[in-house]
N, C-alpha and C positions, 0 to 999 in steps of 0.2 A: 386313232382319232389325233388330229394335230390342233393345237391351240396357238394362236398368235397373240402375243402380248404387245400392245403398242402404247407409247406414252400418252397420257391423257393431257388435256389442257389444265392450266391453272385455275384455281378456285377462287371466286370472287363473290362476296356477299357480306351479310351482316347477321349476327344472331344475338338474340337477347336471352340472358340466362337469369334464372330466379336469383334472388338475393341469398346469400350465405350467411348462416349464424356467426360463424367465427370471424368472418371478415367484417360483418356488420358491427360486432363488438369493437373489433380493433379500429375501425374507421371512426367510430364515435370518440374512442379514447384518444386516438392520435390526433383528431381534429380539435378536440377540446383542450388538449395540452399544446397545440400549435398556437402561433400569434397570428391573428387575422382570420379572414373568412375562408372557409372550406365548403364545397359543395359535394354532397354524396348522392350518387344515382344507384338505384337498385337496393336500397337498404331493406333488409328482411324485417317486416314489422310483426316478429313473434314476440310472445310475452317476455322472454328473456332480454331480447334486444331493446325492447320498449322500457323494461326496467333499468337497463344500463343508460339509456337516454334520459329518463327521469332523474337518475341519480346525478348525473353531470349537470342537468338543470338545477337541482337543489344545490349544487356547488357552484353556482353562479354563471354557468355557461348558457348562452342564449342559442336556442336551437328551434328552428321553425321549419315546418313542412311547406314546401311550395310546389304543388304539383306532384310530380314523381321524384322530387329532390328534397334533400334535407339541407338547410343552409345552417352552418355552425359558425358562431363567432368565438374563435378560440380565445383562451385567456393567458396563454403561455404557461411555462413551468410554475410560476409562483403566483399566478392570478386567481386560482380557485379560492372560493370563500369557505368557511367552516359552515356545515349545514345546521339548520335550526333543530333538527331531530335526527333520529336514526335513519340511515339510508336503507331503503327496502330494494335490494338488488335481485330479489327473486332467486332464480337458479343461475343467474349470469355470472 
């Protein structure tokens, strides 16, 4: 039996992957510590990631959900405020 292998054509397309817990945490942290507006698409809305989001909101970061995106107004390295109480970070 003979097999002939010929080169295929290039792939073209788009794929949407589900959000990732580790990347979602880091995206919130980096965007919060950056100066200016960041937009995150594909944020994983798990309990741990939402706890991270709430913690940064308690530290003064404006985070809003707009459709499938999170809009984060970063405060810069020294712009975070002292929280009023204990931060509940869950298992994050």
